[in-house]
N, C-alpha and C positions, 0 to 999 in steps of 0.2 A: 467458532470464528469471526472476526468483525470485517466488516465489508472491506475495511482499507486491504486487509489481508487479502480477503479473498479476490480484489481486485490487482495486488500484485502476482498471485497466482496464476489470473487471467494474463498478466502480461508476459509471463513465462513464456505460457502456455501457446500464445501468440508467437514468441519469438520462435518457439523449438517445433512444437507441431506444426505450425499453417504455413509458412513456408514451403517445408518437405510434403505437405497432402496437396498441395497447389501442383508443385515439381510433379507429383506422380498422376494429379489428372490433366495436366498439362501436356504427360508422354501419352498418357493413353488415348486422351482425345484427338491426338496427331495419327496414332495409328488405328482409329476407327473412325476418320473422316480422310485421311489423305488420299483416299480411294479418287474424290472426286478434283482435286487437282490431277493426280495420273491420269483417270479419264482423257484430260486434253492429249494425252499421247497412247495411250493404252485403247480406246475406244477403236481408233484405226488398226493397229497392227492385231488386235486381237478379232478385228471387223465384228466390232459390238454394236446396235442398235440402242436409240435412246433407250428404250422399252428392254432391252438386255443388261444394260449397263443399269437402270432402275433394278432389276430385279437381283443383280450384284450387289449394288448398295444394301438391298433391302434384305439380305439374306443375312447379314451380321446379327437382325434384331430376332431372326427365328428360334434360333438356338439361344441367344443370351436371354427369352424371355421364357423358354422351356426352363435353363438353368440359373435361373434369378433366385428365387424362393429357394428350392435346396440349397444353393451357395451360401445365402445369409444363414441359413439357419446352422448350415457346416460352421458356419464364422463362429455360431454365438458355444458353438460346442468347441473348438478345436484354438481357438481364440484370434481377434482381428490381426492381430502382428504377421502370424504363420499362415493366416489363409487371405490375406491381402500378398504378401510374399509370393506364395503358392500361386496366384491369379497374374502377378505382374510377370513370371518366370516364364508359363507355358506361352501366354499371350505376347511376349515379346518375340519368342521363337517361332510362332506360325504367322506373326506382321514380316516378318524379316523374309520368312519364306514365302510369302505370297511373290517376290521376287523372281520366283523360279516358274509362274502358271506359262502356262503356253496355250491355255485354249479356254471359251468360255465357260465352260463346266470344270474346267480346275480352277479359276477364279470361283465359282460358284462354290466349290466343295472347299475353298481355305478360306471364302468367309463365315461360312457357318463354323468351320473351325475356331474362327477368330472370335465369335458372337459365346459360342460354348468356354471359351477359357476365359472371356473377361468378364460372362455372366457373375454379377453379384461385387465387381465393384464399385460402383457407386454407391448402392444402395447400403454398402458396406462399410465404407469410408463416412458417410451420412449419419449411420449408426454409431460409427466410431466416435466420431465429434460431439455426440449428443450425449457420451458418457464422457465428456471433459468440460464441456460448457453448460452452462444454467442461461434458463432461457432468456433470461436478459440479455446475455451475450451472444445469443446463437442465432440470430438472422445476421449478426454480423460475421463471425465466423463462415456461418455458409457461404455469405457473398464474397470471401476472399478463397474458398474452397472452386467456387466457379466462375471465381476469376482466371483460375488454373484452366478452363473449359475453354472460355474467350481468347485467351494470351495464346493458345495453342491453337486458335487459327490467326490470331497476329502473329504468333511467329513461325507455324507450320506454313499455312500458306505460301509464303515467300521463300522460306526456306526450300519447301516441295518444290515450288518454281523456278527456283536456284538448280537443283537438282534434276530436273525436267533439263533444263539445258545442259548438263551433262551427258545430251545423248552421244551417244559413240563412244565416250570414255573406255577403251579397256573391251571395246567392242560388245558394251552394255548399252540396252536402251534407256535415256534418261527415266521413265517410268518406273522401271526395277529398280535403278539407285532409286528412288521416291522410297518404294518400299524396303532395301534391305539396310538403307543407313536409319531411316527414323524408326528402326522395330528392334536395333540394337539396345538403346539405352532403356528400355522395359527389364529386359534381362539382370544388369546392372543395380536398376534401382531396386529389381525385386529382394536381392541379396543384402543389399544395404538398410530396407526395410528391418529386417531379422536383429538388425543393430540398434535401429533409432526410435524404430516406432514402439513405446510401451504400451502393454492392453488397456490401462488405466492408471489413475493419478497417484494410485497406491504404491503405483510400479515404479515411479517418475523419480530417480535418485535427484535430478536436479531440483525437484522443489523439495521444500524444505518438509518436516511430518507434520508440523502443524496447517499448512498448504494443500497438504497432500490429503487432510482426513477434514479437514474445510469442505476441499473440494467436493470430494466422494460424500459427505452429510448434506452439501446444499443441492446435488444431482438427485442422491435418494429421496431426500423430501418431498423433491418437483417431482419421481416418478412415482412414488405414493399417490401423490394428489392425482395422477392424470384420470384422463376418462377411462381410461385402457389400461389396467396397473400393471406396474414391471411382472408381479406376480399371476399376471393371466396369461392361460395358455397360449402357441401361439394361432389356436384356432378361433381363440376371440378376435384374429384378423378377418377372418372371413366372415365372422358373424357379426358385426360391426358397416350398418349402412353407410353411419358417416365415413368409413374410411373408403368404402366404393364409391362416392361421390368424391372425393378427393382424389381418387384415382383416375375419375374421368375428367377432374378438371386438368388433371396431369399428361392425360391422352392430347386432351385439347390445345393444352399449352405445345405438347408437342411438335401441333402442325408445323410451328413456326422456327422452334428451335432445330427440328432435325428435316423437314421441309426443305427450310432457305439455308440450310448450314451445308446439305449433300449436294446443292444444287448451285450454290451461291456464284460458284467460279464458272458454271456453264450458262447461267444468267446473263453475268457480268461479260463475258464472251459474246454474248447475242447484241447486249446493250452498247457496248464499244467499241468490238472488233477488232483489239488489240492483241498485243505478241502475247503467248502465255506466261511469261514475266509481270508485265503492266498488269494484264489479270490476275493474277496471284496477289498482288498488289493490294490492288482495288478492293478485293473480295477482303480483304484481311481487316480494311478500314469500319467497317461496321463494327467488329467485334471489339475494337477499340472502344466504339462507343459503347459496349455491352460490359466493357469493365467499368467503366465508369458510372455508369446507371446503375450496376448491381451495389457498388462500392455507397453509391448516396442514397439508392434506396434503401438498404440494408441499415445502414448507419442511423438515416432518419428514423425508419420503424423501430428499430430498438432504443432510440433515444426518446420518440415519444410514445411506444409503446402500442401504437396502430398497428394493425394488422391487415383489416378488411379492406381500407381503400387501397394500399401501398400493393397489395396482392392482383386486385381486380382491375384496377384503372389504368395502369398501365398495358395490360391485355388489351382491353380493349381499345386504347390509342394506340398500339401497336395495331391489330387490323384495320382500323380507320387512315391509318399512313399507309398500309400495302393497297386499299382501294383507290385510296388516292394518287398513287403510284401508277396504278393501271389504267388511270384514266389523264395522267399527264402525258403530254405531249412533245416535253422537253426531257430531252434524254440526263443532263445534270441535276432536272429535279426529279424527276424518278429516283437516278442512284441514289440523293440525300434524301428521301423518302424509304427508302431501301435499309439505308444507313438505320435511320431513323425508328423504323420498326424492329429490327434486330436488339436497338441499344433497349426499347420499353420492353421488348419480348424478354429480355431475360436478365430483364431489373427485377420480375417479379421471384426469380428461381432463388434465394435464399429465401424470402420472406412465405414462402410455401412450404419450403423444409423446417423453417423454423417452426408455424402453425401446424405440422404436421407432428412433429417429435414434441411437441407440447401436449396432443392431446392424450399421444398412446407411448408407453415406456416398453422397458425391457425385452424379453422377448418376441411379445407381439409385436414390437416396435419394429425387430429386424425383419420379422415376416412380411407386417406392413408395409416398409418402407420397399422390400423386396418385391410388394404383389404391386403397389402402386408404381413402381418403377417400369414393372413387367410388362402390367397394361399400357403405359405409355409408351412402349417401345412396339407396341401392335399401329403404332401410325410409322414409325421408323420402318417396319415388317410391308405395310400395306401401300405406305403412300409414296416412295421411291417409283415403283412401279404407273402407279398412276400417274403422277406427273410425268413420267418418261411420255408415256402412252398419248397422253394431251400432249405435249412437245410434238410428237413425231404426230399426231393428227391434224393440230391446228399450224404448226410454226411457232410457235411462241408459248409463252407459259403464262401469259393473261388469264385465263379459264384457271389454272391450277393455282396462281396467286389467288384469283378473287375464292377460291375453296379454302386455302390456308387463313384467309382474313376470318372469313365469317366464323370459323372453328375457334378463332384467338379470341371475336368481340361474344358470342356466347360462351366462351371461357371464362373470361373477365366476369362477366355478369356474375355465372357461378359461382366464382371465384369471391365477391363481395359476401356473398350469403355466408358460403362454410367457411371462412373466416371468422365472420362474429358469430357463428354456431361453435366453432372448436375453440374460441376465448372463452366463450360462457361457459363452456363444459355443458350444455343440456342436450340431452336425446334429441332424437326427429322422430317425435311422438308418431305420426300417422306413415311414416316410411318405415318404421321400424319394426311399426305391428303388421305392414303390407309382407314386411321380410321375413 
């Protein structure tokens, strides 16, 4: 296939696949993180302390971690289309059902169920996109997918704030409306996945036969050349030290995406003292920056072919911005630095998954992606209770933000080294021997 025809096929995939998977992730991320806005009314009604809220927020990740790798193995067996549809329908039912909880322990249980239901969605979509996009287009595609997550906060936070203000409508608390209304779209979209998402280019009727074969051949040749080939078994993911180091990077990066996302409305509430609607609007602004930074960083990385600096430097800068925010005495400067930090933190996401999917392919890729994502979600499990406890003990979020900043700076330095190694497809001789 000629370069022109490949480009034309990618444009068709961009128009057909990317907007839909962005919508799927937008809905998924809203259902996962809307507890952060619901907390503004829910905590008082259910008599939750900051620590109890942190536990509820983090428990989602306990079952998410446990079921993530089995879920992605199942995806390779049953096909992405069927498995992603299953995930969406089950999590939509549970997300809406959270409107019925009446105690802290019921909330804990529903968050555990939500994590189990959604497990495998994000790594499943990443694996799915890697089967549609050659490496030169992958960071750009990943940036659009994760823009869906950032838009979830841009759209979801104000929407949740409006629903929170529906308190008392039909005798129902506003936070219950948040869970009920925002859980229903996932159920509908789950059924649409079966009709709308082909498993691979060869199944896409909206591509010409030449475009189908050209994309399949381009991706197949890259998978064969990957450091961990598509012919390797899923066990290879556990035996490769580089994959574990990528997982450590993703864990450190998650201190920002998880820690700040789940506490942003509460941090802004402390900072501004505004009403819930204003807080939800102010909490959405950092994720507008995230959309812009991801798009620009992903596009520039694909255009230049450079990965390491695009991966590491934004994360280091994100940590520095948080440190500056902690020491700033001006609330407007502090808020602006938090906005900048979120944007820079999210900017590395598409680069990371481009680097990872260039390094590993096939079933090993499905397991590697799930393994990396599962380890990162340890931050989601442990960090919210820690942040909540720190806030409860100190009366502010400064110490917690310092912890997040340190993780991001260390992660950024590690990311530069890892991206350079992955692009060269060289082993890590000393570490590999130790392993």
